[in-house]
C-alpha positions, -999 to 999 in steps of 0.1 A, spaced: 188 -482 21 162 -509 11 174 -545 14 159 -551 -20 134 -537 -46 120 -543 -80 128 -522 -111 136 -527 -147 169 -539 -161 173 -517 -191 158 -490 -213 134 -505 -239 103 -499 -259 75 -520 -274 47 -511 -298 11 -522 -302 -15 -512 -327 -52 -508 -317 -77 -497 -343 -50 -481 -364 -36 -461 -336 1 -468 -327 9 -470 -290 47 -472 -281 56 -479 -245 90 -464 -237 106 -475 -204 137 -466 -185 152 -473 -150 161 -441 -132 178 -430 -100 161 -396 -95 130 -376 -103 151 -353 -124 163 -382 -145 127 -394 -150 116 -359 -162 146 -357 -185 136 -390 -201 100 -378 -206 113 -347 -223 137 -367 -245 108 -389 -258 87 -359 -264 114 -344 -286 120 -377 -304 83 -381 -311 73 -345 -315 49 -353 -342 29 -378 -321 -6 -371 -310 2 -377 -274 32 -386 -252 16 -397 -219 37 -406 -189 41 -417 -153 69 -426 -129 76 -439 -95 109 -429 -78 123 -432 -43 128 -458 -16 93 -451 -3 78 -443 -37 78 -407 -26 80 -392 -61 51 -401 -83 36 -382 -112 14 -389 -142 4 -370 -173 -25 -375 -197 -8 -351 -222 -41 -341 -238 -60 -374 -235 -92 -373 -215 -85 -370 -178 -77 -404 -162 -75 -424 -194 -37 -424 -199 -14 -413 -171 -33 -430 -143 -34 -464 -160 3 -462 -168 10 -454 -132 -12 -481 -119 6 -508 -140 40 -496 -126 26 -498 -90 8 -531 -95 40 -547 -107 58 -534 -75 83 -514 -95 104 -485 -82 127 -460 -99 109 -466 -132 96 -441 -158 72 -449 -186 62 -428 -216 35 -441 -240 35 -424 -273 3 -424 -294 0 -418 -331 -37 -414 -337 -51 -437 -364 -84 -419 -370 -107 -442 -350 -119 -430 -315 -114 -456 -288 -136 -441 -260 -125 -438 -224 -125 -476 -217 -106 -483 -249 -80 -457 -241 -75 -471 -206 -70 -506 -220 -47 -493 -247 -24 -474 -224 -24 -502 -199 -15 -528 -225 13 -506 -240 28 -501 -206 27 -538 -199 44 -546 -232 70 -518 -226 78 -531 -191 81 -567 -203 107 -555 -229 126 -537 -202 127 -569 -181 116 -563 -145 143 -575 -120 148 -577 -83 179 -558 -70 192 -567 -35 218 -548 -15 250 -568 -14 285 -559 0 317 -570 -16 340 -591 5 375 -597 -9 391 -629 2 428 -633 -5 442 -668 -1 472 -690 -11 467 -712 -42 466 -743 -19 433 -731 -5 416 -722 -38 399 -755 -45 384 -758 -10 372 -722 -8 357 -723 -43 338 -754 -35 325 -740 -2 314 -707 -18 295 -725 -46 279 -749 -21 268 -719 -1 254 -702 -32 275 -671 -27 273 -645 -55 308 -642 -70 325 -615 -89 359 -615 -106 387 -638 -94 422 -624 -97 452 -647 -99 485 -630 -90 510 -643 -64 478 -652 -45 442 -658 -54 417 -630 -46 380 -638 -48 354 -611 -50 324 -624 -30 291 -606 -28 270 -618 2 238 -599 12 246 -566 30 231 -579 63 252 -611 61 286 -595 53 301 -597 88 289 -633 94 302 -642 59 337 -628 67 337 -648 100 326 -680 82 354 -675 56 379 -671 84 368 -705 98 368 -722 64 404 -711 58 415 -717 94 424 -680 97 447 -681 66 427 -657 45 432 -620 43 396 -605 42 386 -570 33 350 -558 35 343 -534 7 315 -512 -6 278 -520 -8 258 -519 -40 226 -532 -55 230 -563 -76 205 -583 -96 191 -614 -78 190 -644 -101 156 -659 -107 
């Protein structure tokens, strides 16, 4: 698994108008090529009356799944520029569909490339590009007497924290980077003088704060 990668936070869309043609950039984060294809088909159904629904996606740890479609626009004027924007922004697991409603004025090849590029940029901005890094949950169970010290140490270290549970003891959900999980557990043992019960849990990608 990758230590970290860039993708988009959410599904979103944005619209621009160029010489009376409407260009709507639809964007979605996906986990598989099948999910990307399904999103493209969904947009085509929702915008069945549009002149074109051009698309591109990049999926996989090594960007091994890439596809583009001009959907009737002149070759190389729609799908390729959409794909290039995705790649230039370093995004993975991202699909973009740009819907065009023709406004009656021809744009020419250069105009089309700029329009599809700009619509993609706007759509991606609305979907908010983020960096996801692989973290591993480490549960730290301590007596209440240790809570203040441990909390201060964690915040001083800048550790990503999840939910804290208060029962007969305090259980903190800590999320160090995957590669640092074991050393983090050892450090926490030192901080608590061996008084903490530590459980190393599952790994997952979590958003890295800017």
